[in-house]
C-alpha positions in Angstrom: 53.4 51.4 20.8 54.5 52.3 17.6 57.8 52.7 16.4 59.5 54.5 14.1 62.7 55.6 12.8 61.2 57.3 10.0 63.3 60.8 10.3 59.8 63.4 10.1 58.0 61.6 12.8 61.0 61.1 15.2 61.4 65.0 15.0 57.8 65.8 15.3 58.1 63.9 18.5 60.8 65.6 19.4 59.5 69.0 19.0 56.5 68.0 21.0 59.1 66.7 24.0 60.9 70.0 24.1 57.7 72.1 23.9 56.3 70.2 27.5 60.2 70.7 28.7 60.5 74.2 28.1 57.1 74.6 29.8 57.5 72.4 32.6 58.4 73.4 35.8 62.0 71.2 37.9 61.2 69.0 40.4 63.5 71.3 43.1 61.1 74.1 42.1 57.8 71.7 42.3 58.9 70.6 45.8 60.1 74.0 47.4 56.1 75.1 46.1 55.0 71.7 48.3 57.2 71.6 50.8 56.7 75.9 51.8 53.0 75.6 50.8 53.4 78.5 48.1 53.2 79.4 44.6 56.6 80.5 43.0 54.5 81.7 40.1 55.1 81.1 36.0 55.9 83.6 33.4 55.3 82.9 30.0 55.9 84.9 26.5 53.0 84.5 24.3 53.2 85.2 20.3 49.8 84.6 19.7 47.9 87.6 19.6 44.2 85.5 19.4 45.6 84.0 23.0 46.9 87.0 24.3 43.3 88.5 23.7 41.5 86.0 25.1 44.2 86.3 28.3 43.6 89.9 28.7 40.0 89.5 28.9 40.2 86.5 31.5 42.5 88.4 33.5 40.0 91.4 33.5 36.7 89.1 34.6 38.9 87.2 37.6 39.9 90.9 39.3 38.6 90.5 43.0 40.2 93.5 44.6 42.1 95.5 42.1 42.6 96.0 38.0 45.4 98.8 37.1 45.7 98.9 33.2 48.1 101.4 31.3 47.4 102.4 27.9 50.4 103.6 25.9 48.0 105.1 23.1 44.8 106.4 22.1 45.0 103.7 19.6 45.6 101.3 22.2 42.0 102.8 23.8 40.1 102.1 21.1 41.5 98.3 20.5 40.9 97.5 24.3 37.1 99.4 24.2 36.3 97.6 20.5 37.2 93.7 22.3 35.0 95.1 25.4 37.8 95.5 27.9 36.5 98.8 28.4 32.9 97.8 29.1 34.2 94.8 31.3 36.1 97.4 33.9 32.6 99.8 33.4 30.4 96.6 34.5 33.0 95.7 37.6 33.3 99.6 38.7 28.7 99.4 38.8 27.9 96.1 40.1 27.0 96.1 43.7 29.8 92.8 44.5 32.1 94.8 42.6 31.8 97.5 44.8 35.8 96.7 46.7 37.4 96.2 43.6 39.7 99.8 42.9 39.9 100.4 39.4 42.5 102.8 38.0 43.1 103.9 34.4 46.2 105.5 32.7 45.5 106.7 29.2 45.9 109.7 26.5 42.7 111.4 25.9 41.1 113.0 22.9 37.8 113.5 21.8 36.7 110.2 20.7 38.4 109.3 24.4 36.7 112.0 26.2 33.4 111.1 25.1 33.7 107.4 26.1 34.2 108.9 29.6 31.4 110.8 29.8 28.9 107.7 28.2 31.0 106.4 31.5 30.1 108.9 34.1 26.5 109.1 33.3 26.4 105.1 34.1 28.6 105.1 37.4 29.1 108.0 39.9 32.4 109.1 37.6 33.3 112.7 38.5 35.6 115.5 37.1 38.7 116.2 38.5 41.4 118.4 37.6 43.8 115.6 36.6 41.3 112.7 35.4 38.7 111.2 36.5 36.9 109.5 40.0 34.3 107.6 42.1 34.9 105.7 44.6 36.6 102.9 43.4 37.5 104.0 39.6 40.1 106.6 39.4 41.8 107.5 35.4 44.6 109.6 35.0 45.8 111.6 31.4 48.9 110.4 30.2 50.1 113.6 28.5 51.8 114.0 24.8 53.2 117.1 26.1 55.4 116.8 27.9 56.4 113.4 27.2 55.8 111.5 29.5 54.4 108.3 28.1 57.7 106.5 27.2 56.2 102.9 27.4 55.0 101.1 24.5 53.2 98.4 25.8 50.2 98.1 27.2 50.0 97.2 31.0 47.7 95.3 33.2 48.1 94.3 36.8 45.3 92.4 38.1 44.9 91.9 42.3 48.5 92.5 42.1 49.1 88.3 41.7 49.1 88.4 37.5 50.5 90.9 34.8 50.1 91.0 31.6 52.6 93.2 29.6 51.8 93.6 25.4 53.8 95.0 23.4 52.2 97.2 20.2 54.3 96.9 17.1 51.6 98.2 14.6 49.5 101.1 16.3 47.9 102.4 13.3 45.7 99.2 13.2 42.6 99.1 14.6 42.2 95.1 15.2 44.1 94.0 18.4 45.0 90.8 17.3 46.6 93.0 14.4 48.5 95.4 16.2 50.5 93.4 18.8 53.3 91.5 19.0 54.8 89.5 21.6 53.5 89.4 25.4 54.9 88.9 28.6 52.1 86.8 31.4 53.5 86.2 34.8 52.4 85.4 38.3 55.7 84.9 39.6 55.6 87.8 42.3 58.9 89.9 41.7 57.7 89.9 37.9 54.4 91.2 38.7 55.6 93.4 41.6 58.4 95.3 39.0 55.3 96.2 36.6 53.9 97.4 39.4 56.0 99.7 40.2 56.7 101.0 36.7 52.1 102.1 37.1 52.7 103.9 40.4 55.7 105.4 39.0 53.9 107.1 36.2 51.0 107.8 38.5 52.1 109.5 40.9 54.6 111.3 38.4 51.2 112.5 36.6 50.1 113.8 40.1 53.0 115.7 40.9 52.6 117.3 37.5 49.5 118.0 37.8 49.8 119.6 41.3 52.7 121.5 39.1 50.3 122.7 36.4 48.2 124.1 39.2 50.7 125.6 40.8 51.7 127.4 38.1 48.0 128.5 37.2 47.5 130.3 40.4 50.9 132.0 40.0 50.2 133.3 37.3 46.8 134.0 38.2 48.4 136.2 40.9 51.0 137.8 39.0 47.4 139.1 36.8 45.9 140.3 39.8 48.8 142.0 40.9 50.0 143.6 38.2 46.3 144.8 37.0 46.3 146.1 40.9 49.7 148.0 40.6 49.1 149.5 37.2 45.7 151.4 38.5 47.8 153.5 41.3 50.7 153.8 38.5 48.2 155.3 36.3 46.6 158.0 38.6 50.1 159.0 40.3 51.0 159.8 36.9 47.8 161.7 36.2 47.9 163.8 39.2 51.7 164.4 38.2 51.3 166.0 34.9 48.4 168.2 36.5 50.7 168.9 39.2 53.2 170.0 36.7 51.3 172.3 34.5 50.9 174.5 37.9 52.5 177.9 36.9 52.9 179.1 40.8 54.9 175.6 41.8 59.0 176.3 42.9 61.4 174.6 41.0 62.7 172.3 43.6 59.2 170.9 43.8 58.6 171.2 40.2 62.5 168.3 40.4 60.4 166.0 43.2 57.3 165.8 40.6 59.1 165.1 37.6 61.6 162.3 39.7 58.3 161.3 40.9 56.1 160.8 37.8 59.8 158.9 35.9 59.0 156.7 38.6 55.4 156.1 38.6 56.3 155.7 34.9 58.9 153.2 35.9 56.3 151.5 37.7 54.0 151.1 34.5 56.2 150.0 32.3 57.3 147.5 34.9 53.8 146.0 35.3 53.3 145.9 31.4 56.3 144.1 31.2 55.0 141.4 33.7 52.2 141.3 31.7 53.6 140.9 29.2 55.9 137.9 30.3 53.1 136.1 31.7 51.2 136.3 27.8 54.8 134.8 26.6 54.7 132.0 28.7 50.7 131.4 27.3 51.7 131.6 24.1 49.0 134.9 23.8 51.8 137.9 23.7 50.8 139.9 20.4 53.6 142.0 19.2 53.2 146.0 18.1 56.0 147.5 16.3 56.4 151.4 16.3 58.4 153.7 16.2 60.8 155.5 18.9 63.5 158.0 19.7 65.8 155.7 21.3 67.9 159.1 22.5 65.2 160.0 24.5 64.6 157.2 25.7 69.0 157.5 26.9 68.3 160.7 28.0 65.2 159.9 30.3 66.9 156.7 31.7 70.0 159.2 33.0 68.3 161.3 33.9 66.1 159.2 36.4 69.2 157.7 37.7 71.1 161.5 38.4 67.5 162.7 40.5 68.4 159.3 42.2 71.8 159.6 42.9 70.8 163.5 43.8 68.6 162.3 46.3 70.5 159.9 47.8 73.3 162.3 48.4 70.8 164.8 50.0 70.2 162.3 52.8 
């Protein structure tokens, strides 16, 4: 037995007691777990980056059925790659006994990350898809920087839907894991794990919807381009024949008026198709402007004449 009333020693022992007290469970909680044969889990804030790194790796190694990983930046991906986390996930996807493990990764992409993923393709059955890389048990989707789908600043890891680890970044420019991260939150409490699982699933589904919208827009633009080009060809043909017909000297006055109206409307169709193509070029940032001089009076008179012709045709009917 050691007895002391020396202030520093007493304060040190008090600190030890408080640390143990703060990390312990209440008797009521433990009794509930024993009585119901369940584990209510724990929640812990970790301020030691080295321990965070160790726990991060250990959680991936302990995976039995599922690994969900969301990385907020390209630099985060590279840091996880340097500490071996990405390599561990690759091993989980290639080992025969790990075939049942479902692995999903959300990460921004640049050329370096894409190269690493391409290397993973050569070692696994990973293949390209419209919105990421997939094989039977590994799926990687791209967090986009534009639009700003990536609104989280934390790395989120969920393993087997039983444990979660959220790691905040404080210095994303630093290449070393332990110097770039701040506090981390580790939990085996089911409500907390489900919360992080919901965050991941929301991002995953949001990206799927975004990719579908992109694909739909692409198909729509392709259809507009094809339709505009197909319309422009017959319109040009009509204009050509109308011009030839106008040169015939034996055409009656009324017939010439009909030909003039046909010519004006075919010209309007041609201009409309050109405008449609210009709109698609504006949306794809490929429009090139050509400045020309024109007679505004002539444009106005042609528009008035076209309207008069349409009105007269309706009146005669």
